[in-house]
C-alpha positions in Angstrom: 99.7 142.4 90.3 96.7 141.7 88.0 96.7 138.3 86.4 95.1 137.8 83.0 92.8 134.8 82.5 91.2 133.4 79.3 88.4 130.9 79.3 87.3 128.4 76.6 83.9 126.9 77.3 82.7 123.9 75.5 79.5 121.8 75.4 76.0 122.5 76.4 74.3 125.7 77.7 74.3 124.4 81.2 78.1 124.2 81.1 78.2 127.7 79.6 76.3 129.1 82.6 78.9 127.5 84.9 81.6 129.2 82.9 79.8 132.6 83.3 79.8 132.0 87.1 83.6 131.3 86.9 84.2 134.5 85.0 82.2 136.6 87.4 84.0 135.2 90.4 87.4 135.9 88.9 86.4 139.4 87.8 85.1 140.2 91.3 88.5 139.0 92.7 90.4 141.4 90.5 91.6 139.1 87.7 91.7 140.6 84.2 89.3 138.6 82.1 90.2 138.5 78.4 88.5 137.0 75.3 91.8 135.7 73.9 94.5 133.3 75.1 97.8 134.7 73.9 99.8 136.0 76.8 97.4 134.8 79.5 98.7 133.8 82.9 96.1 131.1 82.9 93.7 129.6 80.4 90.7 127.6 81.7 89.3 124.9 79.5 85.8 124.3 80.7 85.1 120.9 79.1 82.2 118.7 78.1 82.4 115.0 78.4 79.0 113.7 77.4 79.6 111.9 74.1 82.7 110.9 72.0 82.6 114.0 69.8 82.5 116.3 72.8 85.4 114.4 74.5 87.4 114.7 71.3 86.7 118.4 71.0 87.7 118.9 74.7 91.0 117.0 74.3 91.8 118.9 71.1 91.4 122.2 72.9 93.5 121.1 75.8 96.3 119.9 73.5 96.1 123.3 71.6 96.7 125.0 74.9 99.6 122.6 75.7 101.2 123.6 72.4 100.9 127.3 73.4 102.3 126.7 76.8 105.3 124.8 75.4 105.9 127.8 73.1 105.7 130.2 76.0 102.6 131.9 74.8 100.6 131.1 77.9 101.7 130.3 81.4 99.4 127.7 82.8 96.4 125.4 81.9 93.4 124.7 84.1 90.8 122.0 83.1 87.3 122.2 84.6 83.9 120.9 83.7 82.4 117.5 82.8 85.5 115.9 81.2 87.5 116.8 84.3 84.9 115.4 86.6 84.5 112.2 84.6 88.1 111.3 84.0 89.8 113.2 86.8 93.5 112.2 87.2 93.5 110.3 84.0 93.9 113.6 82.2 96.9 114.5 84.2 98.4 111.1 83.5 97.8 111.4 79.8 98.5 115.2 79.5 101.0 116.0 82.2 101.4 119.6 80.8 98.1 120.4 82.4 98.8 122.3 85.6 95.4 122.0 87.4 92.4 119.8 86.9 89.3 120.2 89.2 85.9 118.7 89.4 82.7 120.7 89.1 82.3 120.9 92.9 85.5 123.0 93.0 83.9 125.8 90.9 83.0 127.7 94.1 86.7 127.9 95.0 87.9 128.9 91.5 89.5 132.1 92.6 92.0 130.4 94.9 92.5 127.6 92.4 93.4 130.0 89.6 95.7 132.1 91.9 97.5 129.1 93.2 98.0 127.7 89.8 99.4 130.8 88.3 101.8 131.1 91.3 103.1 127.6 90.6 100.9 125.4 92.9 99.0 123.3 90.5 96.5 120.8 91.9 93.9 118.2 91.3 90.8 118.3 93.5 87.3 116.8 93.2 84.9 118.0 96.0 81.4 116.6 96.2 79.4 117.4 93.1 76.7 119.1 95.1 79.1 121.8 96.1 78.8 123.3 92.6 77.3 126.7 93.2 73.8 127.1 91.6 73.2 130.7 92.7 76.0 133.0 91.7 76.7 136.2 89.8 77.4 135.9 86.0 79.3 137.6 83.2 77.1 136.9 80.2 78.8 135.2 77.2 75.7 135.5 75.1 74.6 138.7 73.4 73.3 141.3 75.8 69.6 140.8 74.8 69.2 137.1 75.7 70.5 134.7 78.3 70.3 131.2 79.5 68.5 130.7 82.8 69.6 127.5 84.5 67.0 126.4 87.0 68.6 123.1 88.2 71.7 121.0 87.8 72.3 117.3 87.6 69.7 114.6 86.7 68.0 111.8 88.4 66.4 110.1 85.3 69.3 107.6 84.7 68.7 106.9 81.0 70.8 103.9 80.2 73.0 105.7 77.6 73.7 108.8 79.6 76.7 109.7 81.8 75.2 112.9 83.3 74.0 111.5 86.6 77.5 110.0 87.3 79.2 113.3 86.2 77.0 115.9 87.7 75.0 113.9 90.4 71.3 113.9 91.2 69.0 116.7 90.2 69.2 119.8 92.4 66.6 122.5 91.8 67.1 126.2 92.7 64.5 128.0 94.8 61.9 129.9 92.8 62.8 133.1 94.6 66.4 132.9 93.6 65.6 132.2 90.0 63.2 135.1 89.8 65.7 137.4 91.4 68.3 136.4 88.8 65.7 137.0 86.0 65.2 140.5 87.4 68.9 141.2 87.4 69.2 140.0 83.8 66.3 142.2 82.8 67.9 145.2 84.4 71.0 144.8 82.2 68.9 144.6 79.0 68.1 140.9 78.6 64.8 140.5 76.8 64.7 136.7 76.2 65.2 134.0 78.8 66.0 130.5 77.6 65.1 128.2 80.5 67.4 125.2 80.9 68.2 122.2 83.1 69.1 118.7 82.3 65.4 117.9 82.6 63.6 121.2 82.8 60.2 119.6 83.4 61.4 117.8 86.5 62.1 121.2 88.2 61.1 121.4 91.8 60.5 117.7 92.5 63.6 117.4 94.7 63.0 120.7 96.5 59.3 120.9 96.8 58.1 117.3 96.4 56.2 118.2 93.2 56.8 119.6 89.7 56.9 123.3 90.0 57.8 124.5 86.4 54.3 126.0 85.8 54.5 128.0 89.0 58.1 129.2 88.2 57.0 130.2 84.7 54.1 132.3 86.1 56.5 134.1 88.4 59.0 134.8 85.6 56.2 136.2 83.5 55.8 138.9 86.1 59.4 140.2 85.6 59.4 143.6 83.8 61.6 143.9 80.7 61.4 140.2 79.8 59.5 139.7 76.6 60.2 136.1 75.6 60.6 133.0 77.7 61.7 129.8 75.9 61.7 126.2 77.2 64.4 123.7 76.4 64.9 120.1 77.5 61.3 119.2 78.4 60.9 115.5 78.9 57.5 114.3 77.4 56.5 112.2 80.4 56.5 115.4 82.6 54.8 117.7 80.1 51.5 118.0 82.1 48.3 119.7 81.1 49.1 122.4 83.7 52.3 123.1 81.9 50.7 123.2 78.5 47.9 125.5 79.8 50.5 127.8 81.3 52.3 128.1 78.0 49.1 128.7 76.1 47.9 131.3 78.6 51.1 133.4 79.2 51.9 135.7 76.3 55.6 136.0 77.3 56.1 132.2 77.0 56.8 131.7 73.3 54.9 128.8 71.6 58.0 126.7 71.3 59.1 123.6 73.2 62.1 121.4 73.0 61.1 117.7 73.6 64.1 115.3 73.5 62.2 112.2 72.5 65.1 110.0 71.5 62.9 107.3 70.0 59.3 106.2 69.5 59.5 102.4 69.6 58.3 101.1 73.0 61.0 98.4 73.2 63.8 100.9 72.5 62.3 103.4 74.9 62.2 100.8 77.7 65.8 99.8 76.9 66.8 103.4 77.2 65.0 103.6 80.6 62.9 106.4 79.2 59.6 107.0 81.0 56.4 106.8 79.1 55.7 105.1 75.7 54.8 106.0 72.2 51.2 106.5 73.0 52.1 109.0 75.7 54.4 110.9 73.4 51.7 111.1 70.8 49.3 112.4 73.4 51.6 115.1 74.5 52.2 116.3 70.9 48.5 116.3 70.2 47.7 118.3 73.4 50.5 120.8 72.6 49.1 121.4 69.1 45.5 121.6 70.3 46.3 124.2 72.9 48.8 126.2 70.7 48.1 125.5 67.0 51.2 127.5 66.0 53.5 125.7 68.5 57.0 125.0 67.2 58.2 121.6 68.5 61.9 120.8 68.5 63.1 117.3 69.2 66.1 115.0 69.0 66.4 111.3 68.2 69.1 108.6 68.5 69.7 106.1 65.7 71.5 102.8 66.2 70.6 102.2 69.9 71.3 98.6 70.8 68.4 96.4 69.6 67.3 98.9 66.9 66.7 96.6 64.0 65.2 97.6 60.6 61.7 97.3 61.9 62.3 99.6 64.9 64.1 102.1 62.6 61.3 102.0 60.1 58.8 102.7 62.9 60.9 105.8 63.9 61.1 107.0 60.3 57.4 106.7 59.8 56.7 108.5 63.1 58.9 111.4 62.1 57.2 111.8 58.8 53.8 111.6 60.4 54.4 114.1 63.2 56.2 116.6 61.0 58.3 118.2 63.7 59.3 121.9 63.2 62.9 121.4 64.3 64.7 118.0 64.5 68.3 116.9 65.4 69.7 113.4 65.1 72.6 111.7 66.9 74.1 108.3 66.3 74.3 106.2 69.5 77.6 106.7 71.2 78.4 103.9 73.7 79.8 105.5 76.9 81.9 103.4 79.3 80.1 102.9 82.6 76.6 103.1 81.2 74.3 100.1 80.9 73.7 100.7 77.2 77.4 100.3 76.4 77.2 96.7 77.7 74.0 95.7 75.9 73.7 93.0 73.3 72.7 93.7 69.7 75.0 96.7 69.2 74.4 98.3 65.8 77.3 98.8 63.3 78.6 102.4 63.0 77.9 102.6 59.3 74.3 101.5 59.9 73.8 104.2 62.6 75.1 106.9 60.3 73.0 105.8 57.3 69.9 105.8 59.4 70.7 109.2 60.7 71.1 110.5 57.2 67.8 109.1 56.1 66.0 110.8 59.0 67.7 114.2 58.3 67.0 114.0 54.6 63.3 113.4 55.3 63.3 116.2 57.9 64.8 118.6 55.3 61.8 118.0 53.0 59.4 118.5 56.0 61.2 121.8 56.8 61.0 123.0 53.2 57.2 122.4 53.1 56.7 124.1 56.5 58.8 127.1 55.5 57.1 127.5 52.1 53.8 127.7 54.0 55.1 130.7 56.0 55.5 132.8 52.9 53.2 135.8 53.2 52.9 135.5 57.0 54.1 138.2 59.4 56.2 137.4 62.5 57.6 139.3 65.5 61.4 139.1 65.1 64.2 139.7 67.6 67.0 141.5 65.7 70.4 139.8 66.1 72.7 141.7 63.6 73.4 143.2 60.2 75.1 141.4 57.3 76.9 143.9 55.1 77.5 141.4 52.3 73.8 140.9 51.7 72.8 144.3 53.0 70.2 142.8 55.3 69.5 142.3 58.9 69.0 138.9 60.5 67.2 137.7 63.6 64.9 135.0 65.0 61.2 134.4 65.3 59.6 132.7 68.3 60.1 129.4 66.3 63.9 129.6 66.6 66.0 129.1 69.7 69.4 130.8 69.7 72.4 128.9 68.6 70.6 125.8 67.5 67.8 126.8 65.1 67.5 128.9 61.9 67.2 132.6 61.3 65.2 135.1 59.2 67.1 137.5 57.0 65.3 140.7 56.1 65.6 144.1 54.7 64.7 147.3 56.5 64.4 151.0 55.5 65.2 151.9 59.1 68.4 151.5 61.1 68.0 148.8 63.7 69.9 147.7 66.8 70.6 144.3 68.1 67.9 143.3 70.6 65.1 145.3 68.8 61.8 143.6 68.2 60.3 144.3 64.7 57.6 142.8 62.5 58.8 141.0 59.4 56.8 139.6 56.4 58.2 136.4 55.0 58.9 136.6 51.3 60.9 133.5 50.6 63.0 130.6 51.8 66.7 129.9 51.6 67.6 126.3 52.9 66.6 126.3 56.5 66.3 130.1 56.8 63.5 132.5 55.9 63.8 135.7 53.8 61.6 138.7 54.4 61.2 142.5 54.8 60.4 144.6 57.8 57.0 146.1 57.9 
């Protein structure tokens, strides 16, 4: 008998890759994988548990599945991922309708877990975190022309606000040979853009080789036929070396785009966060990136309302953002997480103050983005086609400046029929909010 399994994956791209491993293992074992939940023998909710909003989303999805189970629409519920690892049996206590809950170390045995659950033997099990498979087959849940490439799992940085080390353990890097082999397999099935990810991408290799190996890995990935774009996310500024910058500038396949989660610029706040480096070091990295690649697009994120952030510290951050004029910027309000040092710190900031500060930063960033986008009018860019919008009778896609799922797009007209995954050249004619408008040349 063939069992049907649906999967809901929440949270970050790293968790999404874990979900793709789960899907491939179940498919290989003969399960029928479906992209809906109605009528499923089992629904897996692959959760995130990083911040309050993510926990709320995960619980809401679990409760939605509970309602469907009670109505007889689905047979069983399995909870995996970070929320499962973090809260373990608390979920079963609070939501007893869940049949099975397993930690991330159990992903390697997911076939038996799903089979046993469907056949009535629910369980809860939490093997060591380092048993999470890093090298495994995948069923892509991204479009066929781009994919995330996870090069490591876990984190050893121990920022005072972050639960990732306790949830996913210390950093574990994959071997270069394994990563390159996966890149080749992805290229063979039509992937053209690799989005390189880890909790701290720039720390890659330190645990395995005793030194940072991201530049060496990138050079090897650039040799893979069929891959045209390589994009870097989650690069910590204290580990963005001159070697890495030079590699990015030299290799044509590595797009001139980097994600630098800076979180703050005030030295006192950075120290309280246990972030390595200081404001001067951050400014130096930004200067070096822009000197080596004048057209580099820098994405970053900041946290407002971290304990001890007074008006002076916030003003310093606001001035910093306006001076540096980042190409892409996201802002989060500080979310105290139980078990982290930051949750117990003095001088906690009121929620309404956190929100107000975040709004100020994003309003300023909107003006910066408008100015930057206006300056692009008349320029020509290589664009990766992502689809066609019948309503506006135009195609849409991304330039090198835009990471999938998080950044903007360019909408453009074309006299030719195009396919998803095509690369074309587009002239920018105008701006609409955060997106560009253009025509194919």
